[in-house]
C-alpha positions as CSV (number, residue, x, y, z in Angstrom):
1,M,158.6,97.0,56.0
2,T,157.9,93.2,56.1
3,A,156.4,91.3,53.1
4,H,154.2,88.2,53.7
5,G,153.8,85.4,51.1
6,D,156.0,84.1,48.1
7,I,156.6,87.2,46.2
8,Q,159.3,88.8,44.2
9,I,160.9,91.9,45.1
10,D,159.6,94.8,42.9
11,S,161.0,98.2,44.0
12,D,158.7,100.1,41.4
13,L,155.7,98.7,43.2
14,D,156.8,99.6,46.5
15,K,157.9,103.1,45.4
16,V,154.3,103.6,43.9
17,Y,152.6,102.2,46.9
18,D,154.7,104.2,49.2
19,T,154.0,107.6,47.4
20,F,150.3,107.0,47.4
21,M,150.3,106.4,51.0
22,K,152.4,109.3,51.8
23,V,149.9,111.5,49.7
24,I,146.8,110.3,51.3
25,L,148.6,110.5,54.8
26,M,149.2,114.1,53.9
27,E,153.1,113.7,54.0
28,L,153.7,114.4,50.4
29,D,152.5,117.0,48.0
30,I,149.1,116.2,46.4
31,D,150.5,116.8,42.9
32,S,152.3,113.6,43.1
33,L,148.8,111.7,43.1
34,K,148.5,111.8,39.2
35,E,151.8,109.9,38.8
36,V,150.6,106.9,40.8
37,V,146.9,106.3,40.4
38,V,144.6,105.5,37.5
39,P,142.4,108.1,36.3
40,D,139.1,106.1,37.4
41,I,140.6,105.1,40.8
42,N,137.7,104.1,43.0
43,G,137.5,103.5,46.7
44,F,136.1,104.6,50.0
45,G,137.3,105.5,53.6
46,T,135.7,105.1,57.0
47,T,132.9,107.5,56.5
48,I,130.0,107.9,53.7
49,D,131.4,111.0,52.4
50,E,134.7,109.3,51.6
51,R,133.7,107.4,48.5
52,I,135.7,108.3,45.4
53,N,135.3,107.2,41.8
54,S,138.1,109.1,40.0
55,E,141.5,110.7,40.4
56,A,139.6,114.0,40.7
57,E,137.5,113.0,43.6
58,C,140.5,111.5,45.4
59,R,142.2,114.7,45.2
60,L,139.2,116.5,46.6
61,L,139.0,114.1,49.6
62,I,142.7,114.6,50.3
63,E,142.3,118.4,50.1
64,R,139.3,118.1,52.5
65,Q,141.3,116.0,55.0
66,I,144.1,118.8,55.0
67,K,141.7,121.4,55.6
68,E,139.9,119.6,58.4
69,S,143.2,118.8,60.1
70,E,144.7,122.2,59.9
71,N,144.3,122.8,63.8
72,A,145.4,119.3,64.5
73,T,148.5,117.2,64.7
74,F,148.1,114.0,62.5
75,H,150.0,110.7,63.3
76,F,149.8,107.3,61.6
77,D,151.6,104.6,63.6
78,R,152.1,101.6,61.2
79,H,152.2,98.1,63.0
80,H,151.7,95.7,60.3
81,L,152.0,95.5,56.5
82,R,150.9,92.7,54.3
83,K,151.7,92.5,50.4
84,R,150.6,89.9,48.1
85,L,151.2,89.8,44.2
86,L,148.1,88.3,42.3
87,A,147.3,87.4,38.6
88,G,150.6,86.3,37.7
89,G,152.3,89.3,39.1
90,L,150.1,91.9,37.2
91,A,148.2,92.9,40.3
92,A,149.3,93.5,44.0
93,V,147.3,94.0,47.2
94,F,148.8,95.9,50.4
95,I,147.0,95.8,53.5
96,E,148.2,98.1,56.4
97,E,147.1,98.2,59.9
98,G,148.1,100.8,62.5
99,E,146.7,103.6,64.8
100,V,145.5,107.0,63.8
101,K,146.0,109.6,66.3
102,L,144.7,113.3,66.1
103,E,145.9,115.9,68.7
104,L,143.3,118.7,68.9
105,P,143.4,121.6,71.0
106,D,140.6,120.2,73.1
107,G,141.6,116.7,73.2
108,T,143.1,113.6,71.3
109,I,141.2,111.3,69.0
110,Q,142.7,107.7,68.6
111,F,141.5,104.7,66.6
112,P,142.8,101.7,65.0
113,I,142.6,101.6,60.9
114,R,143.2,99.2,58.3
115,I,144.0,100.4,54.8
116,S,143.6,98.0,51.7
117,T,145.2,99.2,48.5
118,M,145.0,97.4,45.1
119,L,147.4,98.1,42.4
120,D,147.3,96.8,38.6
121,K,150.6,96.8,36.4
122,I,149.3,98.8,33.3
123,D,151.4,98.8,30.2
124,G,154.6,98.0,32.5
125,Q,153.8,100.5,35.1
126,W,152.1,100.1,38.6
127,K,149.0,102.3,39.4
128,V,146.7,102.2,42.4
129,V,143.2,101.2,41.0
130,H,141.3,100.8,44.5
131,W,141.7,102.1,47.8
132,H,139.7,101.3,51.3
133,G,140.2,102.5,54.7
134,S,138.2,100.7,57.5
135,T,137.9,100.6,61.4
136,P,137.0,97.4,63.5
137,V,133.3,97.2,64.0
138,M,132.4,96.1,67.7
139,S,129.8,93.4,68.4
140,E,128.2,92.3,71.8
141,D,127.1,89.0,70.7
142,D,129.2,87.8,67.7
143,T,132.7,87.3,69.1
144,W,134.2,86.2,65.8
145,H,132.2,88.4,63.5
146,I,130.7,85.3,61.8
147,N,127.3,86.8,61.4
148,D,128.7,90.0,60.0
149,W,131.1,88.0,57.9
150,K,128.2,85.8,56.5
151,K,126.2,88.9,55.7
152,K,129.2,90.6,53.8
153,S,130.0,87.2,52.0
154,Q,126.4,86.8,50.6
155,E,126.5,90.6,49.6
156,L,129.8,89.9,47.9
157,E,128.5,86.6,46.1
158,T,125.3,88.5,44.9
159,K,127.4,91.4,43.4
160,V,129.8,89.0,41.8
161,A,126.9,87.1,40.4
162,E,125.2,90.1,39.0
163,K,128.6,91.3,37.4
164,T,129.4,87.9,36.1
165,A,125.8,87.8,34.4
166,E,126.6,91.2,32.9
167,L,129.8,90.0,31.7
168,A,128.4,86.9,30.2
169,A,125.6,88.9,28.4
170,S,128.3,91.2,27.0
171,V,130.3,88.4,25.7
172,E,127.2,86.9,24.1
173,E,126.4,90.2,22.6
174,L,129.9,90.7,21.4
175,K,129.8,87.1,19.5
176,A,126.7,88.2,17.7
177,T,128.0,91.6,16.7
178,Q,131.4,89.9,15.5
179,T,129.5,87.6,13.1
180,Q,127.9,90.6,11.6
181,L,131.3,92.4,11.3
182,V,132.8,89.7,9.6
183,V,130.2,89.5,6.9
184,Q,130.0,93.4,6.5
185,E,133.6,94.7,7.1
186,K,135.8,91.7,7.5
187,L,136.6,92.6,11.1
188,A,137.4,96.3,10.2
189,A,135.3,97.7,13.0
190,L,135.9,94.9,15.6
191,G,138.8,96.8,17.1
192,Q,136.6,99.7,17.9
193,L,134.0,97.6,19.4
194,A,136.6,95.5,21.6
195,A,138.3,98.6,22.9
196,G,134.8,100.2,23.9
197,I,133.9,97.0,25.6
198,A,137.1,96.5,27.2
199,H,137.1,100.0,28.7
200,E,133.6,99.1,30.4
201,I,134.5,95.8,31.7
202,K,138.3,95.5,32.1
203,N,138.6,97.1,35.5
204,P,135.3,95.3,36.7
205,M,136.6,92.1,35.6
206,N,140.0,92.7,37.2
207,F,138.2,93.4,40.6
208,V,136.0,90.1,40.1
209,N,139.2,87.9,39.7
210,N,141.5,89.7,42.1
211,F,138.8,89.9,45.0
212,S,137.6,86.5,44.3
213,E,141.2,85.3,44.9
214,L,141.6,87.6,48.0
215,S,138.4,86.2,49.3
216,L,139.7,82.7,49.2
217,E,142.6,83.8,51.4
218,Y,140.1,85.3,53.8
219,V,138.0,82.0,53.9
220,D,141.2,80.1,54.8
221,E,142.0,82.5,57.6
222,I,138.2,82.4,59.1
223,L,138.5,78.6,58.8
224,E,141.6,78.8,61.0
225,F,139.8,80.8,63.5
226,V,136.7,78.5,63.4
227,N,139.0,75.4,64.0
228,E,140.3,77.0,67.1
229,L,136.7,77.2,68.6
230,P,135.1,74.3,70.7
231,Q,133.9,72.1,68.0
232,N,130.1,71.5,67.8
233,E,127.2,71.4,65.3
234,T,127.5,75.0,64.7
235,T,131.1,75.1,63.9
236,D,130.6,72.0,61.6
237,E,127.9,74.0,59.8
238,I,130.1,77.1,59.5
239,K,132.8,74.8,57.9
240,A,130.5,73.3,55.5
241,L,129.2,77.0,54.5
242,L,132.9,77.9,54.2
243,A,133.6,75.1,51.9
244,D,130.5,76.1,49.7
245,V,131.7,79.5,49.6
246,S,135.3,78.7,48.7
247,E,134.2,76.5,45.8
248,N,131.7,79.3,44.4
249,L,134.9,81.9,44.5
250,K,137.0,79.3,42.7
251,K,134.3,78.9,40.1
252,I,134.0,82.6,39.9
253,H,137.7,83.0,39.5
254,Q,138.0,80.4,36.8
255,H,135.1,81.8,34.6
256,G,136.4,85.4,35.3
257,T,139.9,84.4,34.1
258,R,138.4,83.2,30.9
259,A,136.5,86.3,30.2
260,D,139.3,88.5,30.9
261,S,141.4,86.2,28.6
262,I,138.7,86.9,25.6
263,V,139.0,90.7,26.3
264,K,142.8,90.8,26.3
265,S,142.9,88.6,23.0
266,M,140.4,91.0,21.3
267,L,142.3,93.9,22.5
268,M,145.4,92.4,20.9
269,H,143.6,91.8,17.7
270,S,142.5,95.5,17.6
271,R,145.9,97.0,18.5
272,G,148.7,97.1,15.9
273,G,152.2,98.0,16.3
274,S,153.9,101.5,16.2
275,G,152.7,101.9,12.5
276,V,156.3,102.5,11.5
277,L,158.5,100.0,9.4
278,E,161.8,99.4,10.9
279,P,164.7,97.7,9.2
280,T,165.1,94.4,11.2
281,D,167.3,91.4,11.1
282,L,164.6,89.1,10.3
283,N,166.6,85.8,11.0
284,E,167.6,87.3,14.5
285,L,163.9,88.1,15.1
286,I,162.8,84.6,14.2
287,R,165.4,83.1,16.5
288,E,164.7,85.3,19.3
289,Y,160.9,84.6,19.5
290,V,161.2,81.0,18.6
291,N,163.4,80.6,21.6
292,L,160.9,82.7,23.7
293,A,157.9,80.7,22.6
294,F,160.0,77.3,23.4
295,H,161.0,78.3,26.8
296,G,157.3,79.7,27.6
297,M,156.1,76.3,26.6
298,R,158.8,74.6,28.8
299,A,157.7,76.8,31.7
300,S,154.1,75.8,31.4
301,K,152.0,73.1,33.4
302,N,152.3,70.7,30.3
303,P,155.8,71.0,28.8
304,I,157.1,68.6,26.1
305,N,160.5,67.9,24.7
306,V,160.8,69.5,21.2
307,K,163.9,69.7,18.8
308,I,164.1,73.0,17.3
309,N,165.7,73.0,13.6
310,Y,166.9,76.1,11.7
311,D,167.6,76.5,8.1
312,L,167.7,80.2,7.8
313,D,169.0,82.2,4.7
314,E,171.7,84.4,6.0
315,S,171.4,86.6,2.9
316,I,168.1,87.9,3.8
317,G,169.7,90.5,6.2
318,S,167.9,93.6,7.2
319,V,164.1,93.6,6.3
320,P,161.6,96.5,6.7
321,V,158.9,95.1,8.9
322,F,156.6,96.2,12.0
323,P,158.9,94.2,14.5
324,E,156.0,94.3,17.3
325,D,153.6,92.7,15.0
326,F,156.0,90.1,13.2
327,S,157.2,89.0,16.6
328,R,153.4,88.1,17.4
329,V,153.3,86.1,14.2
330,V,156.2,83.7,15.2
331,L,155.0,83.5,18.8
332,N,151.5,82.6,17.5
333,L,152.6,79.9,14.9
334,C,155.2,78.3,17.4
335,K,152.7,78.2,20.1
336,N,150.0,76.4,17.9
337,A,152.8,74.1,16.7
338,F,153.8,73.1,20.4
339,D,149.9,72.6,21.3
340,A,149.5,70.4,18.3
341,M,152.7,68.2,19.0
342,R,151.5,68.0,22.7
343,D,148.3,66.4,21.7
344,K,150.1,64.0,19.4
345,T,152.5,63.0,22.4
346,G,149.4,62.2,24.5
347,V,148.0,59.6,22.0
348,S,151.2,58.3,20.8
349,E,151.0,54.4,21.5
350,N,154.6,53.3,21.1
351,G,156.3,56.3,22.7
352,T,158.8,56.7,19.9
353,Y,157.3,60.0,18.7
354,L,159.8,62.7,19.0
355,P,158.3,66.4,18.5
356,A,160.4,68.5,16.2
357,L,159.8,72.2,14.9
358,T,161.6,73.3,11.8
359,V,161.9,77.1,10.8
360,I,163.0,77.9,7.4
361,S,163.7,81.4,5.6
362,K,164.4,81.8,2.1
363,N,165.3,84.8,-0.2
364,K,164.4,84.2,-3.9
365,N,163.5,86.5,-6.6
366,G,162.7,89.6,-4.5
367,R,160.3,87.5,-2.2
368,L,160.9,86.2,1.2
369,K,159.5,82.8,2.2
370,I,159.3,81.8,6.0
371,V,158.3,78.4,6.9
372,V,157.1,76.9,10.4
373,E,156.7,73.3,10.2
374,D,155.8,70.7,13.0
375,N,155.7,66.9,12.7
376,G,152.2,66.7,14.8
377,P,149.1,65.3,14.0
378,G,148.3,67.3,10.8
379,I,145.0,69.2,10.0
380,T,142.1,68.0,8.1
381,D,140.9,69.9,5.0
382,D,137.7,71.1,6.6
383,I,139.6,72.6,9.7
384,R,142.2,74.1,7.5
385,K,139.7,76.1,5.6
386,R,138.6,77.9,8.6
387,L,141.8,78.3,10.6
388,F,142.2,81.9,10.0
389,D,138.4,82.6,10.8
390,P,138.1,84.9,14.1
391,F,137.0,82.9,17.1
392,F,137.4,79.6,15.4
393,T,139.4,77.1,17.7
394,T,140.0,73.5,18.0
395,K,141.3,73.6,21.5
396,K,139.3,72.1,24.3
397,G,137.2,73.9,26.9
398,T,138.6,77.3,27.7
399,E,142.2,76.7,26.4
400,G,142.0,79.0,23.2
401,T,140.1,82.1,22.1
402,G,140.3,81.4,18.6
403,L,142.1,84.7,17.6
404,G,145.8,83.9,17.5
405,L,145.8,82.8,13.8
406,S,143.3,85.5,12.9
407,I,145.7,87.9,14.3
408,T,148.6,86.3,12.3
409,H,146.7,86.5,9.0
410,D,146.0,90.1,9.5
411,I,149.5,90.9,10.3
412,I,150.9,89.3,7.1
413,T,148.3,91.0,5.2
414,N,149.3,94.3,6.6
415,H,152.9,93.4,5.3
416,K,151.6,93.0,1.8
417,G,152.1,89.2,2.3
418,Q,150.5,85.9,2.2
419,I,150.0,83.0,4.4
420,S,149.1,79.6,3.5
421,I,148.8,76.1,5.1
422,E,150.1,72.6,3.8
423,S,149.4,69.5,5.9
424,E,149.3,65.8,5.9
425,L,147.5,63.9,8.6
426,D,149.7,62.1,11.3
427,T,152.8,63.6,9.4
428,Y,153.4,67.5,9.4
429,T,151.6,70.9,9.3
430,R,153.4,73.7,7.4
431,F,152.7,77.3,7.6
432,I,154.2,79.3,4.7
433,I,154.6,83.1,4.9
434,D,155.3,84.8,1.5
435,L,156.7,88.4,1.9
436,P,158.2,91.0,-0.4
437,S,161.9,91.6,0.6
438,T,161.9,95.1,-0.3
439,N,159.8,98.0,1.3
440,Q,156.5,97.5,-0.3
441,T,154.6,97.7,2.9
442,E,152.5,100.6,3.7
443,T,152.8,102.3,7.2
444,T,149.5,102.3,9.0
């Protein structure tokens, strides 16, 4: 099996794909299907009756194929396999081409086929979410299928535009509803609302992002074909249209990614940990996730040099916390500190500013105090009052969703603790967490 593109080897991904292909090609027991597909898998084959919108429909399709081929010998000769990782390694597309051959009692049927399969990494496991089988369509007067491509591209753009408009309306409706919930229940019901919306739009949003990215590749391939043609006014017009479509797809992907980021942040806001307190080496957790946040920042497109200072009270030892939630607190506070110091680095006039992050833990009189301090630009009083409000952000454009510190505040409250802010403009910002050092936290 040959892979194209700059990808990382993922044996689990290949195993899931191979299992799915063997099931639909009737080489493996149909009961294996449940292990490798999402319940709402959708797709379609080469005929109208091969549309599927669920695992159950997919199973029925395969069962029908098995029954129809009882008196035939079925072969699928694989000629070419193309594999792409998308969305930062959380989605993958396989495109496989070959020849289908059916040997019947009264003759042989043979035709070429292309099978496109899309997989998403869901909760750490690869699952097939979409499948499409197709055969070439012959044309007498459109050698390069340009007219057919234009028609399909226009249809795709229309569908994407409609879905984008629906998503935009959903986001606006969500914001309005969120404001009411803050007043009435202090976001108590937002998790349910977010989960409901995410269930409806997460998969369509993935398709918008993934297929816009895949379509950009197709545009590049079509452009290569056009460049091989004799150049004239028609080819120039085709190139111009391809350039316009490419720009449209880039905008679709940009705003689709933004909408997906909001949905994921809201799901994180509504989702807690295991609900079980675990004795945890708090200092070790702090070191681990400060380090993780630092290296994540260093791997980003705008890294900065930061000195990390630790002043951790080793007498703290093991503390009962929700580890998954508390690690999110450390990551959120460090990420905000790095972003603030990056902004100060950008406006520093003399170049002598050295970003520094200081993390302190103390155990005193049955209380734990954790301090995360940066020497960034500081925070004004009016902004400081709103920092823990949901959806409030000081970041520019589409860089932040405004949920990080709101999540942090809720997690600390769930630990029966408090979080406060101290700041001096152009000098420092200090987030102070006050927690009980004994098991005073209730499970959720």
